[in-house]
C-alpha positions as CSV (number, residue, x, y, z in Angstrom):
1,X,0.4,-0.2,-0.4
2,X,1.5,3.3,-0.8
3,X,1.9,6.8,1.7
4,X,-1.5,8.2,-0.7
5,X,-3.6,5.6,-0.2
6,X,-1.7,4.4,3.8
7,X,-3.1,8.7,4.5
8,X,-5.7,8.1,2.4
9,X,-7.2,4.8,4.7
10,X,-6.6,6.8,7.5
11,X,-8.1,10.1,7.4
12,X,-11.1,7.6,6.8
13,X,-10.8,6.3,10.4
14,X,-10.2,10.1,12.1
15,X,-13.2,11.4,10.3
16,X,-15.0,8.1,11.7
17,X,-14.0,8.0,15.4
18,X,-15.5,11.7,15.3
19,X,-18.4,11.1,14.0
20,X,-18.8,8.6,16.6
21,X,-17.5,11.3,19.0
22,X,-20.5,13.9,17.7
23,X,-22.6,10.6,18.4
24,X,-21.5,10.4,22.5
25,X,-18.6,8.8,22.0
26,X,-16.4,10.7,23.7
27,X,-12.8,8.6,24.0
28,X,-14.0,7.5,20.0
29,X,-10.6,7.4,18.2
30,X,-7.5,6.1,15.3
31,X,-6.8,2.2,16.3
32,X,-3.4,2.8,16.7
33,X,-1.6,-0.9,15.6
34,X,1.5,-1.0,16.9
35,X,0.8,-5.0,17.7
36,X,-2.0,-6.9,16.4
37,X,-2.8,-9.2,19.3
38,X,-4.0,-5.8,21.0
39,X,-6.3,-4.2,18.0
40,X,-8.8,-7.2,17.5
41,X,-8.8,-6.4,13.3
42,X,-10.4,-3.4,14.4
43,X,-9.5,0.3,13.4
44,X,-11.1,2.3,15.8
45,X,-10.9,2.9,20.1
46,X,-13.0,4.1,22.8
47,X,-16.5,3.5,20.2
48,X,-17.8,0.6,23.6
49,X,-19.3,-2.6,21.8
50,X,-19.0,-1.1,18.3
51,X,-16.1,-3.2,16.8
52,X,-15.6,-0.7,13.8
53,X,-13.3,-1.7,10.7
54,X,-13.2,1.4,8.4
55,X,-12.4,0.9,4.6
56,X,-11.5,3.4,2.5
57,X,-10.3,2.8,-1.6
58,X,-11.5,3.2,-4.7
59,X,-14.3,1.1,-4.7
60,X,-16.4,-0.3,-2.1
61,X,-14.6,-3.0,0.1
62,X,-15.4,-6.6,-0.2
63,X,-18.4,-6.7,2.1
64,X,-15.9,-10.6,3.4
65,X,-13.7,-7.5,4.6
66,X,-15.9,-7.9,8.0
67,X,-14.6,-11.0,8.6
68,X,-11.0,-9.0,10.1
69,X,-12.6,-8.4,13.5
70,X,-11.9,-11.0,16.0
71,X,-15.1,-10.3,17.9
72,X,-15.0,-13.5,20.5
73,X,-10.8,-13.0,21.4
74,X,-12.7,-9.1,22.0
75,X,-15.5,-9.7,24.4
76,X,-13.5,-12.6,26.5
77,X,-10.0,-10.7,26.5
78,X,-13.0,-7.4,27.7
79,X,-15.6,-9.1,29.6
80,X,-18.6,-8.8,27.0
81,X,-21.5,-9.9,26.6
82,X,-22.5,-8.3,23.3
83,X,-20.1,-7.0,20.5
84,X,-21.3,-5.5,17.1
85,X,-18.5,-5.1,14.5
86,X,-20.0,-3.2,11.8
87,X,-17.5,-2.3,8.3
88,X,-17.3,1.1,7.5
89,X,-16.8,1.9,3.9
90,X,-16.0,5.0,1.6
91,X,-16.4,4.6,-2.1
92,X,-14.0,7.7,-4.0
93,X,-17.2,9.7,-5.1
94,X,-19.8,8.0,-2.8
95,X,-21.6,7.8,0.5
96,X,-19.9,5.9,3.5
97,X,-21.7,2.7,4.0
98,X,-22.5,0.6,7.2
99,X,-22.3,-2.7,7.5
100,X,-23.7,-5.3,9.9
101,X,-24.5,-8.7,10.1
102,X,-28.3,-9.3,10.1
103,X,-29.1,-10.6,14.0
104,X,-27.5,-7.1,14.7
105,X,-29.4,-5.3,13.0
106,X,-32.3,-6.7,14.0
107,X,-31.9,-6.0,16.9
108,X,-31.6,-2.5,16.5
109,X,-34.9,-2.4,15.3
110,X,-36.2,-3.4,17.7
111,X,-35.2,-1.4,20.1
112,X,-36.4,1.6,18.3
113,X,-39.9,-0.1,18.0
114,X,-40.1,-0.4,22.1
115,X,-38.3,2.8,21.9
116,X,-41.2,4.8,19.6
117,X,-44.2,2.6,21.9
118,X,-42.8,4.3,25.1
119,X,-43.1,7.4,23.2
120,X,-46.5,6.7,22.0
121,X,-47.8,5.7,24.5
122,X,-46.6,8.6,26.9
123,X,-48.4,11.2,24.3
124,X,-51.6,9.4,24.9
């Protein structure tokens, strides 16, 4: 990988980390991967249960890149019951996309529905 590609990738990681901070994850930052066994295939640190792999390329990254995230190792090391692997990918001149397992999206949809039901009930 050339220097220009590396810089492009690092800038994208900083952008996604900034988005996490704006959403309330104050400690979100780039994961400095000095030792591979400590980063678990994630590019961001301080994102809670969300294990984020960022890919910024000419075309969208393959969905299979999400398999770089070592969820079981992370969960064991950090004693987490739930972790959510997310691939955030950006292609030139196209919008940023986030890819996560369907089972996790189903849980988020369910939480949103429950939240909306509570709000609806409170308004009655």
